[in-house]
TITOR-14402 format. One record per residue (C-alpha): residue in one letter; x, y, z. Coordinates in steps of 0.05 Angstrom, whole numbers, plus 32768, in hexadecimal, padded with zeros to 4 digits. Example, Ala and Ser with C-alpha at 12.3 -4.5 7.8 and 13.67 -1.06 7.14 Angstrom:
2
a80F67FA6809C s81117FEB808F 
END
This chain:
322
m840A7F2A840D t84297EEC83EF t84257EC78431 t83DC7ED98439 m83CD7EC183F2 d83F37E8083FD a83CE7E73843E e838B7E81841D e839B7E5283E3 e83B17E1C8414 m83707E24843A l83477E2183FA s836B7DE283E2 t83607DBD8424 p83257D8D8425 s82F17DAC8453 i82BF7D728457 s82C87D278455 k82C07CFF8416 s82867CD78434 t82617D178447 a826A7D338402 a82537CF383E0 i82177CE9840E s82037D318404 c82047D2883B9 v81D97CE983BE a81A87D0D83EB m81A37D4883BB t81967D188381 l815E7CF583A7 a81427D3883BE y81417D538377 v811C7D17835C a80ED7D128398 i80D97D5B8394 l80CA7D54834A h80987D1D835A s80817D37839D p803F7D578386 t80237D138370 l80497CE0839B i80517D0583DD f801D7D3C83E2 r7FE97D1783B9 f7FD57D558393 p7FA07D4B835D a7FBC7D368319 p7FC77D7182EA t7F907D7B82B7 s7FBF7D8E827E f80077D838268 n80167DCC8271 q7FFD7DCA82B9 f80277D8C82C5 m80667DAD82A9 i805B7DED82D1 r80567DC38310 r80967DA082FD f80B97DE382F2 i80A67DFB8337 c80BE7DBA8356 a81007DBC8330 i810D7E038347 a80FC7DF1838F a812B7DB5838C s81647DDF8370 l815B7E1483A7 l815B7DDD83DC c819C7DBF83C1 l81BD7E0383BE f81A97E0F8407 v81C47DCB841D s82067DD383F9 s820E7E198414 l82047E00845B l823A7DCC8450 l826D7DF9842D l82677E3E844D p82767E2B8496 q82B37E028481 q82DC7E3A8462 s82B77E788479 w82AE7E8D8431 k828A7ECD8422 t82477EC98400 a82637EED83C3 y82987EB883BB l82637E8283C1 f82457E98837F t828A7E8E835F l828D7E4B8381 y824D7E38835E g82697E51831B i823D7E8F831A q826B7EC68304 a82747EFB82CE d82BE7EF082C3 h82C77EE08279 v827F7ECA8275 w827D7ED08228 h82B77EA08223 a828F7E708250 v82567E74821D v827A7E7481DA f82B07E3F81E5 p82847E098206 f82507E1681D0 t82847E0C819A l82A07DCD81BA t825B7DAE81C3 s82467DC0817C l82827D9A8160 v82637D59817A y82267D698151 a824B7D778110 g82287D3B80F0 s81E57D528109 l81F07D9980EE v82057D7E80AA y81C87D5280A8 k819B7D8D80B9 c81BC7DB48081 v81AD7D7B8051 l81647D7C8066 l81637DC8805F s81817DC6801A s814B7D978003 s81177DCE800F w813B7E007FE2 n81177E0B7FA0 g81437E427F82 d81657E3F7F3F e81A77E1B7F49 s81C57E3E7F0D e81C57E7E7F36 g81F07E5E7F6B i81D07E637FB0 p81847E627FA9 l81637EA67FAE n81347E8E7FE5 c816C7E6F800E l81707EA78041 h81247EAA8046 i81207E608055 v81577E638089 l81387E9F80AC h80F37E8080AA k810C7E3F80C9 i81317E658100 y80F37E8D810E s80C87E4E8110 v80F87E2D8141 v80F97E6A816F i80AD7E6F816F s80A57E25817A v80D57E2581B5 a80B77E6381D4 s80707E4781D1 n80817DFF81E3 i80827DF0822D a80A97DAF8221 a80DF7DD98200 w80E27E06823D r80EE7DC78266 n81257DAC8239 l81487DEE822A v813D7E198268 v81237DFA82A8 a81457DB582A5 p818A7DCF8291 i818B7E0782C5 t81717DDE82FF e819A7D9F82EF e81DA7DC682E5 l81CE7DEB8327 v81C47DAA834D f81F27D79832B r822B7DA8831A a82297DE78344 c82147DC58385 m82357D818380 i82797D8F8360 p828F7DC18396 l827A7D8F83CC l82A07D5683AC l82DE7D7F83A0 c82DC7D9B83E6 g82D57D5483FF g83197D4383E2 f83047D2183A1 k83347D2F8368 a83197D56832C q83207D1A82FE t82F97CEF832F v82C27D238334 v82BA7D2382E8 l82AA7CD982EC l82847CD9832E c82567D148326 p82337CF782E8 v821F7CBA8311 f81F27CE6833C f81D97D0882FD s81C77CC582DF l81A57CAD831E a81757CE88318 h815D7CCB82D6 l814C7C8582EF n81047C9B82FA h80FC7C9382AE l80FA7C4882BA l80B47C5082D7 e80A17C8382A1 f80B37C558267 y80987C168287 y80567C2E82A5 q80437C6D8280 r805C7C5D823A n804E7C128240 y80937BFE8228 s80A87BB68230 l80DB7BA78267 q81127B9B8234 r81027BDA820D t80FF7C02824D f81447BEC8264 m81607BFA821E a81427C40821C v81577C518263 g819C7C31825A t81A87C5C821D q81907C9A8242 l81BC7C8B827E a81F97C808252 y81EC7CC38230 t81E27CE78273 m82237CC8828E i824A7CE18252 f822B7D268253 g82317D2A829F s827B7D1E829A y82827D528265 a82597D85828B s82807D7882CB f82C17D8082A4 l82A97DC48289 f82957DDC82CE i82D77DC982EE r83037DE282B6 t82E07E2582AA g82C47E3582EF h82857E4D82CC l82407E2E82D5 i822A7E4B8293 a825C7E1F826E p82397DDD827D l81F67E008279 v82037E148231 a821A7DCD8221 h81DB7DB18242 i81AD7DDD8219 v81D07DCB81D8 c81CD7D8081E7 n81847D8381FB f81737DAA81BC m819B7D7D818C g818E7D3981AD l81BB7CFF819C p81F07D0F8168 v81E17CF78122 v82187CC5810E y81FA7CAD80CC a81BE7CBF80A2 q819C7CA18065 r81A77CE0803D k81F07CF48034 g82027CC08068 i824D7CC08059 v82517D0C805C v822B7D0D809E s82587CD780BC l82977CFA80A5 a827D7D3B80C4 f826F7D178106 i82B57CF88107 a82D77D3A80F6 g82AE7D5E812B t82BF7D2A815F i830A7D2E814F a83077D7A8154 f82E27D758196 v83177D4881B4 r83507D73819A l83317DB481B3 l83147D9A81F5 f834E7DB08221 p83647DEF81FA l831D7E0C81FA t83157DFF8244 s83587E1B8259 q83557E428299 d83737E82827C l83367E89824E y83077E8F8289 n832D7EAB82C5 i83517EEE82C7 r83787ED78305 i83AB7EB082DC d83E97EBF8305 n83CA7EB6834A c83907E88833C r83687E79837A c833B7E42835E w83367E14839A h832A7DD48372 g83697DDB8349 y834D7DDC8303 c83807E1182F0 s83B87DDD82F2 w838F7DA382D6 s83A57D93828F 
END
Protein backbone atom coordinates (compact mmCIF):
# COMPACT_ATOMS: atom_id res chain seq x y z
CA UNK A 1 0.00 0.00 0.00
CA UNK A 2 2.77 2.41 0.93
CA UNK A 3 4.70 1.57 -2.21
CA UNK A 4 1.65 2.23 -4.37
CA UNK A 5 1.04 5.56 -2.64
CA UNK A 6 4.67 6.60 -3.04
CA UNK A 7 4.62 5.69 -6.73
CA UNK A 8 1.41 7.63 -7.24
CA UNK A 9 2.78 10.69 -5.46
CA UNK A 10 5.98 10.50 -7.52
CA UNK A 11 3.92 10.34 -10.70
CA UNK A 12 1.79 13.29 -9.64
CA UNK A 13 4.85 15.38 -8.78
CA UNK A 14 6.55 14.74 -12.13
CA UNK A 15 6.09 17.50 -14.75
CA UNK A 16 3.82 16.04 -17.42
CA UNK A 17 4.05 18.79 -20.04
CA UNK A 18 6.83 21.16 -21.01
CA UNK A 19 7.10 24.69 -19.63
CA UNK A 20 6.79 26.16 -23.11
CA UNK A 21 3.61 24.19 -23.80
CA UNK A 22 2.10 25.31 -20.51
CA UNK A 23 3.02 28.98 -21.06
CA UNK A 24 1.84 29.03 -24.70
CA UNK A 25 -1.43 27.38 -23.69
CA UNK A 26 -2.03 30.05 -21.06
CA UNK A 27 -1.34 32.83 -23.58
CA UNK A 28 -3.69 31.16 -26.06
CA UNK A 29 -6.45 30.87 -23.46
CA UNK A 30 -6.01 34.54 -22.53
CA UNK A 31 -6.33 35.62 -26.17
CA UNK A 32 -9.28 33.28 -26.70
CA UNK A 33 -11.09 34.64 -23.64
CA UNK A 34 -10.73 38.24 -24.81
CA UNK A 35 -11.44 37.42 -28.47
CA UNK A 36 -14.65 35.55 -27.67
CA UNK A 37 -15.87 38.44 -25.51
CA UNK A 38 -15.55 40.76 -28.52
CA UNK A 39 -16.43 38.21 -31.21
CA UNK A 40 -20.07 39.23 -31.77
CA UNK A 41 -19.05 42.69 -32.94
CA UNK A 42 -15.50 42.29 -34.26
CA UNK A 43 -15.63 38.80 -35.79
CA UNK A 44 -19.22 37.87 -36.58
CA UNK A 45 -20.33 41.46 -37.26
CA UNK A 46 -23.56 41.02 -35.37
CA UNK A 47 -25.75 44.14 -35.14
CA UNK A 48 -24.93 46.40 -32.22
CA UNK A 49 -27.11 45.74 -29.16
CA UNK A 50 -29.98 48.15 -28.73
CA UNK A 51 -29.67 48.38 -24.94
CA UNK A 52 -27.09 48.02 -22.20
CA UNK A 53 -28.89 44.97 -20.83
CA UNK A 54 -28.77 43.29 -24.22
CA UNK A 55 -25.07 44.10 -24.50
CA UNK A 56 -24.34 42.62 -21.07
CA UNK A 57 -26.36 39.46 -21.72
CA UNK A 58 -24.37 38.95 -24.92
CA UNK A 59 -21.17 39.42 -22.91
CA UNK A 60 -22.34 36.89 -20.33
CA UNK A 61 -22.93 34.26 -23.02
CA UNK A 62 -19.52 34.94 -24.56
CA UNK A 63 -17.75 34.75 -21.18
CA UNK A 64 -19.40 31.42 -20.39
CA UNK A 65 -18.49 30.07 -23.83
CA UNK A 66 -14.87 31.20 -23.39
CA UNK A 67 -14.66 29.52 -19.98
CA UNK A 68 -16.01 26.24 -21.32
CA UNK A 69 -13.54 26.35 -24.21
CA UNK A 70 -10.61 26.92 -21.84
CA UNK A 71 -11.77 24.08 -19.57
CA UNK A 72 -11.95 21.80 -22.61
CA UNK A 73 -8.46 22.76 -23.81
CA UNK A 74 -6.85 22.35 -20.40
CA UNK A 75 -8.58 18.99 -19.95
CA UNK A 76 -7.19 17.79 -23.28
CA UNK A 77 -3.69 18.73 -22.15
CA UNK A 78 -3.88 17.36 -18.62
CA UNK A 79 -5.99 14.20 -18.76
CA UNK A 80 -3.92 12.18 -21.28
CA UNK A 81 -0.68 12.99 -19.46
CA UNK A 82 -1.50 11.33 -16.14
CA UNK A 83 -4.58 9.24 -17.01
CA UNK A 84 -6.49 11.03 -14.26
CA UNK A 85 -10.07 10.12 -13.67
CA UNK A 86 -12.72 12.70 -14.49
CA UNK A 87 -13.70 12.89 -10.81
CA UNK A 88 -10.16 13.84 -9.87
CA UNK A 89 -10.14 16.47 -12.61
CA UNK A 90 -12.76 18.44 -10.67
CA UNK A 91 -10.43 18.41 -7.66
CA UNK A 92 -7.61 19.48 -9.97
CA UNK A 93 -9.68 22.52 -10.89
CA UNK A 94 -10.38 23.23 -7.21
CA UNK A 95 -14.00 22.14 -7.41
CA UNK A 96 -14.49 20.08 -4.27
CA UNK A 97 -16.65 19.87 -1.16
CA UNK A 98 -13.80 19.10 1.26
CA UNK A 99 -13.87 21.80 3.99
CA UNK A 100 -15.74 24.10 1.61
CA UNK A 101 -16.96 26.37 4.44
CA UNK A 102 -13.37 26.96 5.49
CA UNK A 103 -12.61 27.92 1.90
CA UNK A 104 -15.36 30.54 2.11
CA UNK A 105 -14.94 31.96 5.61
CA UNK A 106 -11.15 32.24 5.91
CA UNK A 107 -10.47 33.89 2.50
CA UNK A 108 -13.42 36.21 3.13
CA UNK A 109 -11.93 37.18 6.48
CA UNK A 110 -8.47 37.70 5.02
CA UNK A 111 -9.72 39.83 2.14
CA UNK A 112 -11.95 41.90 4.42
CA UNK A 113 -8.93 42.84 6.54
CA UNK A 114 -7.50 44.77 3.59
CA UNK A 115 -10.71 46.79 3.54
CA UNK A 116 -10.68 47.66 7.24
CA UNK A 117 -10.27 51.34 6.36
CA UNK A 118 -13.12 51.13 3.85
CA UNK A 119 -15.41 49.46 6.38
CA UNK A 120 -14.64 52.06 9.04
CA UNK A 121 -15.32 54.82 6.53
CA UNK A 122 -18.67 53.24 5.62
CA UNK A 123 -19.52 53.06 9.32
CA UNK A 124 -18.72 56.77 9.63
CA UNK A 125 -21.06 57.55 6.75
CA UNK A 126 -23.71 55.29 8.25
CA UNK A 127 -23.47 56.93 11.66
CA UNK A 128 -24.08 60.33 10.07
CA UNK A 129 -27.56 59.17 9.07
CA UNK A 130 -28.55 58.23 12.61
CA UNK A 131 -31.00 60.65 14.17
CA UNK A 132 -31.68 58.94 17.49
CA UNK A 133 -31.22 60.45 20.91
CA UNK A 134 -27.57 60.01 21.86
CA UNK A 135 -28.48 60.19 25.55
CA UNK A 136 -30.07 56.77 25.15
CA UNK A 137 -26.84 55.26 23.91
CA UNK A 138 -27.27 53.56 20.56
CA UNK A 139 -29.98 55.34 18.54
CA UNK A 140 -33.34 53.59 18.58
CA UNK A 141 -33.52 53.58 14.78
CA UNK A 142 -29.99 52.20 14.37
CA UNK A 143 -31.12 48.64 13.61
CA UNK A 144 -33.79 49.89 11.24
CA UNK A 145 -31.26 51.95 9.30
CA UNK A 146 -28.79 49.08 9.03
CA UNK A 147 -31.43 46.60 7.89
CA UNK A 148 -32.85 49.10 5.43
CA UNK A 149 -29.43 49.74 3.89
CA UNK A 150 -28.69 46.01 3.64
CA UNK A 151 -32.06 45.48 1.99
CA UNK A 152 -31.42 48.35 -0.43
CA UNK A 153 -28.02 46.94 -1.40
CA UNK A 154 -29.45 43.46 -1.99
CA UNK A 155 -32.30 44.79 -4.14
CA UNK A 156 -29.92 47.05 -6.04
CA UNK A 157 -27.53 44.19 -6.78
CA UNK A 158 -30.28 41.77 -7.75
CA UNK A 159 -31.84 44.21 -10.22
CA UNK A 160 -28.61 45.69 -11.62
CA UNK A 161 -27.14 43.77 -14.54
CA UNK A 162 -23.78 45.52 -14.08
CA UNK A 163 -23.68 44.14 -10.54
CA UNK A 164 -24.33 40.66 -11.93
CA UNK A 165 -21.30 41.15 -14.17
CA UNK A 166 -19.04 42.36 -11.35
CA UNK A 167 -20.21 39.99 -8.62
CA UNK A 168 -21.26 36.83 -10.46
CA UNK A 169 -20.30 36.34 -14.11
CA UNK A 170 -16.87 38.01 -14.18
CA UNK A 171 -15.57 36.40 -10.95
CA UNK A 172 -16.75 32.92 -11.89
CA UNK A 173 -15.55 32.92 -15.50
CA UNK A 174 -12.25 34.67 -14.76
CA UNK A 175 -11.41 32.40 -11.85
CA UNK A 176 -12.23 29.35 -13.94
CA UNK A 177 -9.95 30.47 -16.76
CA UNK A 178 -7.10 32.27 -15.00
CA UNK A 179 -6.88 30.11 -11.89
CA UNK A 180 -8.55 26.71 -12.40
CA UNK A 181 -7.35 26.19 -15.98
CA UNK A 182 -3.99 27.94 -16.00
CA UNK A 183 -2.47 27.12 -12.62
CA UNK A 184 -2.67 23.32 -13.04
CA UNK A 185 -1.09 23.68 -16.49
CA UNK A 186 1.76 25.83 -15.20
CA UNK A 187 2.41 23.59 -12.21
CA UNK A 188 2.27 20.45 -14.34
CA UNK A 189 4.70 22.17 -16.71
CA UNK A 190 7.28 22.27 -13.94
CA UNK A 191 6.90 25.86 -12.76
CA UNK A 192 7.36 26.28 -9.02
CA UNK A 193 4.39 27.44 -6.97
CA UNK A 194 6.10 30.73 -6.11
CA UNK A 195 6.75 31.37 -9.80
CA UNK A 196 3.14 30.61 -10.70
CA UNK A 197 1.93 33.16 -8.15
CA UNK A 198 3.89 35.82 -10.04
CA UNK A 199 3.40 34.50 -13.58
CA UNK A 200 -0.32 33.74 -13.62
CA UNK A 201 -1.34 37.37 -12.88
CA UNK A 202 0.53 38.45 -16.02
CA UNK A 203 -1.99 36.56 -18.15
CA UNK A 204 -4.80 37.94 -15.99
CA UNK A 205 -3.57 41.49 -16.61
CA UNK A 206 -3.17 40.93 -20.36
CA UNK A 207 -6.88 40.15 -20.52
CA UNK A 208 -7.59 43.69 -19.30
CA UNK A 209 -5.52 45.51 -21.92
CA UNK A 210 -8.64 45.90 -24.04
CA UNK A 211 -9.60 48.72 -21.66
CA UNK A 212 -7.02 50.87 -23.46
CA UNK A 213 -9.38 51.10 -26.42
CA UNK A 214 -12.41 51.50 -24.16
CA UNK A 215 -10.97 54.49 -22.29
CA UNK A 216 -9.43 56.15 -25.35
CA UNK A 217 -12.14 55.71 -27.98
CA UNK A 218 -15.39 55.15 -26.09
CA UNK A 219 -14.84 57.43 -23.09
CA UNK A 220 -12.75 59.98 -25.01
CA UNK A 221 -9.96 60.02 -22.43
CA UNK A 222 -6.73 61.75 -23.34
CA UNK A 223 -3.79 59.45 -24.11
CA UNK A 224 -2.07 60.36 -20.83
CA UNK A 225 -5.22 59.85 -18.78
CA UNK A 226 -5.86 56.55 -20.57
CA UNK A 227 -2.42 55.17 -19.72
CA UNK A 228 -2.76 56.34 -16.11
CA UNK A 229 -6.18 54.71 -15.72
CA UNK A 230 -5.17 51.45 -17.41
CA UNK A 231 -1.81 51.41 -15.58
CA UNK A 232 -3.56 51.70 -12.23
CA UNK A 233 -6.00 48.98 -13.21
CA UNK A 234 -3.22 46.66 -14.40
CA UNK A 235 -1.26 47.18 -11.18
CA UNK A 236 -4.38 46.34 -9.18
CA UNK A 237 -5.10 43.23 -11.26
CA UNK A 238 -1.48 42.09 -10.89
CA UNK A 239 -1.66 42.38 -7.09
CA UNK A 240 -5.05 40.72 -6.90
CA UNK A 241 -4.04 38.04 -9.41
CA UNK A 242 -1.07 37.09 -7.26
CA UNK A 243 -3.26 36.93 -4.18
CA UNK A 244 -5.94 34.86 -5.93
CA UNK A 245 -3.31 32.46 -7.33
CA UNK A 246 -1.82 32.15 -3.85
CA UNK A 247 -5.22 31.26 -2.40
CA UNK A 248 -5.89 28.66 -5.08
CA UNK A 249 -2.52 26.95 -4.67
CA UNK A 250 -2.55 27.02 -0.89
CA UNK A 251 -6.13 25.90 -0.32
CA UNK A 252 -6.78 23.75 -3.38
CA UNK A 253 -10.26 25.32 -3.56
CA UNK A 254 -11.49 27.44 -6.46
CA UNK A 255 -14.09 29.01 -4.20
CA UNK A 256 -11.34 30.66 -2.10
CA UNK A 257 -10.12 33.07 -4.84
CA UNK A 258 -13.71 33.36 -6.06
CA UNK A 259 -14.84 34.75 -2.70
CA UNK A 260 -11.87 37.15 -2.67
CA UNK A 261 -12.71 38.25 -6.22
CA UNK A 262 -16.30 39.04 -5.31
CA UNK A 263 -15.27 41.01 -2.21
CA UNK A 264 -12.70 43.04 -4.16
CA UNK A 265 -15.14 43.79 -6.99
CA UNK A 266 -17.78 44.86 -4.49
CA UNK A 267 -15.49 47.05 -2.39
CA UNK A 268 -13.27 48.50 -5.13
CA UNK A 269 -9.95 50.06 -4.19
CA UNK A 270 -9.27 50.12 -0.43
CA UNK A 271 -9.85 53.45 1.29
CA UNK A 272 -6.55 54.61 2.77
CA UNK A 273 -7.57 58.09 3.86
CA UNK A 274 -10.82 60.06 3.94
CA UNK A 275 -11.76 63.66 4.65
CA UNK A 276 -14.00 62.64 7.52
CA UNK A 277 -12.24 60.77 10.34
CA UNK A 278 -9.19 60.50 8.09
CA UNK A 279 -6.77 59.45 10.83
CA UNK A 280 -9.13 56.79 12.15
CA UNK A 281 -9.67 55.41 8.63
CA UNK A 282 -5.93 55.35 7.95
CA UNK A 283 -5.17 53.62 11.25
CA UNK A 284 -7.85 51.02 10.48
CA UNK A 285 -6.32 50.42 7.05
CA UNK A 286 -2.82 50.01 8.53
CA UNK A 287 -4.06 47.69 11.29
CA UNK A 288 -6.03 45.63 8.78
CA UNK A 289 -3.04 45.35 6.46
CA UNK A 290 -0.76 44.22 9.30
CA UNK A 291 -3.33 41.64 10.39
CA UNK A 292 -3.65 40.45 6.79
CA UNK A 293 0.11 39.90 6.48
CA UNK A 294 0.31 38.15 9.85
CA UNK A 295 -2.63 35.83 9.12
CA UNK A 296 -1.96 35.17 5.42
CA UNK A 297 -0.11 31.88 5.88
CA UNK A 298 -1.91 30.63 9.04
CA UNK A 299 -5.37 31.08 7.49
CA UNK A 300 -4.29 29.34 4.28
CA UNK A 301 -2.62 26.41 6.01
CA UNK A 302 -3.25 23.12 4.24
CA UNK A 303 -4.68 21.36 7.30
CA UNK A 304 -7.62 23.80 7.29
CA UNK A 305 -8.77 22.67 3.85
CA UNK A 306 -7.59 19.10 3.28
CA UNK A 307 -8.55 16.09 5.40
CA UNK A 308 -5.64 14.07 3.93
CA UNK A 309 -3.08 15.66 6.25
CA UNK A 310 -0.86 12.62 6.85
CA UNK A 311 -0.80 11.33 3.26
CA UNK A 312 -1.45 14.45 1.24
CA UNK A 313 -1.58 13.77 -2.48
CA UNK A 314 -1.68 17.37 -3.72
CA UNK A 315 0.44 17.08 -6.84
CA UNK A 316 1.66 20.70 -6.84
CA UNK A 317 3.12 20.49 -3.35
CA UNK A 318 1.19 23.27 -1.63
CA UNK A 319 1.01 21.14 1.51
CA UNK A 320 4.71 21.65 2.17
CA UNK A 321 4.86 25.26 0.99
CA UNK A 322 5.30 27.58 3.95
